[in-house]
Steps between C-alpha positions, in 0.01 A plus 500: 500500500537288189816288488595385151738215426688390191324174410776363280841349550800394295701182521766300319469121498774243549508459121586874465166595353350838594138547606262751641188398689204737525291406801220740408453342157604151619745459214856365482703623201836400358688815406819618331793585731485866392131525581578332832763767573263782406233357729757467779581870469132592492429287806777676691360843412762579237370651175568264205484806271779670693705180493453474123606861446815435701627225272805628309598338173340213313611220732476465877536233769267403786679318780375143538276520192710568189592737214235686300457771240321826566250418226406183694457707814272742314295209361442342842430837655213533251388150598496610862290807416258287298450258789464783748237672287307173476450436868824343619707626796220697662513556872182381666316567822504141623339608824185585306502164326560305821215657687207262471318406819342175599121513524271287718331382181833371364562306822154344480552413134825316574327317786232374261765366263737354755643168381709384795388439858768397747419385853742475789370165617699491822774681688635163613802348331694180554825665386704789633665642187758767576382738229123453543296811431350456846838430658756688702619728217166678466287735707215600267248226581262449789573277796498131405273298730491162320143573395307321226269675256136432582287354218233765558746775407570326168126449439429869565776616267392262223135606529606863484719446194242282325255792492761702312600213273134462400444875461515716183829645632668169423645521150707183537258247358605137479813581698687278742513610865808374680409400855819459703578357844793656681655483848672430729472151365152453347495122542491549878140620457380244249142487627465868414637443150258215429198697625598815313554322167159337536338834585666677205386232258142540617495870419275590208748693285358608165822599324801358685646175632761407760845347484640406840865558592712443807847604614641227725826399664419134421538365854144358510460405135499130581182542709291700256627429149197288409260787566723753321520280194128422498418872510778602256649752743805662339798479734790742533754316713765707677846356438824701487710247307712217638551407866761770563288759318210419737700561818266782608193276477495321836258354755425678827780304669750615239519165319515522118174439313650419161479120505141496627395739222682297235353169618147643477558657161636172366197312641268743324684468169512121522132455591353770274745567212249677274379726781861577589571595140191718457437652843828528693750786485787610721582829664840592641628785713840636401747562783867464593488118514387445141513662157278535195711240319489247787124536543439471126717192447367313802130552424543458123705182520313347793141576398515637143343826622596865468498653850372842594773687689433793728723734698449564868250778569714802590227715657387502861841389631558561870785744562672250729491232228612701196864390513405131521233543231737655246754227569228250405356692203622430145406690184357276225682668210832490683453135592410408141796669331768383743474144362654398168182326383282811543412517129365144494305551825352829382388360165321209664339691788438804278227730633513332843814713550496879545776543242251397230184641658669845515573473128138410435372796703729734307382354170127516571472803727774736382462470123218631286539239228466183706152366577384192687159485333246687289353694793848609597548629146191718527496619858800450725760720332293816526637763734268488795537623851621229734546456871849542652728197559447150362260399775227255401150631546356345815354155418614515137735203557348320796338528841674349801323417828696431818385259769369799695286614208717789386471572127822599322587555132749211519705293743824693439396826667497586868183450702491873577362544147173326582224601257201342674394219724285186498299432816277214608192663350625760251770620261606859556652666195474875444604577142507876563730451800729270299523755218576775752769285664675427169467857373668618820802284415494605134492869590813451709676335205377731225785750519767228489322312220472819293882518488567129447591362158365158591152637572341353187631148571516512878475171695524647850210418732437792732407256778851354489674829575633512856471880495141529370370626834757784498404843375746472210547129415803381307494250213791262430390475137526873424700560180650806336526516121861377509418201718194416291718526189728235650203269549385541141859463379513161673166395348594599145845344533330171589271520198792582269704205625206259520237608244312173553392634842274752329288247313497258794368767737231599250387140455529369858446785745154593618434757773190470717 
């Protein structure tokens, strides 16, 4: 049975301007208060014609809007009819539009154009961070056995990918491939890293080249900085702010790791200042012992860097640990706006914060008149069928290999979503099975997505839904028209108050 929804919503901004947004046409329109009222009646199933006929006299009052003449009402009623006759305010069968399926060929195509390979170098770590994704909060990863990734597994995966990178399916010519080392703590398996970098550089790639990256806690930087500098390995150093902010980052014996990390970072900056400037960034985890403002000011003032800030992963939490987890968890937006200097912090960090990235997504994805590039102008705004949810196509962002050879779409999903496996002598990836696996999840979500007003700009990964294995999964991002209207109201209110944001987003933001 076809279920139609009203793909438009009304909202009033903080500056008391009235708008309607048509999701089907991807258009946001400023409108007269009378037209706004007529659309409100229409949206509630009340006939605007009947309302107009019921107006007695030449003047009338609408509570909360103002005083108007009947001739004005008749004029804007004709405006409403004109818009309606020209394609606005149509109910649509969103279920039909959100009904595309993932094909094995599409999975293979994304594999051939993959531009990020991340390896879990080791399960070992020299810290015992309270909130670690492999720590006591979580139950969606395999048993940790302090294993190291074998070089042969990396060789097999690289050989497998190289055939695709050199094939006609690869349309990403002269494109950088980000090769990343992840842990545990990667520097605990440095021999593997050296061998793998050498092996990757010896590959005969016709169209692509490698950039090497590493996420590190910095404990062993003093031992290996010469090699990292010589090979221009980009470092993302985990640091949650000042000493108090880093209270959750401790050694196995519970002793704080902050001073050791800082000493090593300072040694690196002192010995290799240009490398530090060009190849070192910082990543922080937000929790109840720091804040966006504290992280920003410490990293900015100490190292002249803008940190990346991430929230704790809220999926895969053990039932017995949920209370403790939510006491530790802090929302980024809430943390940002609770400090008086939020405006300064937001302007400097800009798209590194979700407050701005959400504005950018609304601008580029939810509006017909905003284009990132020429190809976007020609192709991307056409109404095409799309898959449910905002899930990335498998391998469209990266491929992640665990120390046991499991292949996952990224490091932030549970290991139960394994897509394939690397063995000592082979790589097993079945594109048809992967497509079937994803389509099974999409089919479960299709009904909910067909009723959601965020469907066109959804960011929800289906693999991060705790209920995805249920017969009828729930989605925390599901929005009715009224709730979606509140989101758009907030976006447009920001643009009205700070019009410079519009041009800055257009000039600085690039989605990949």
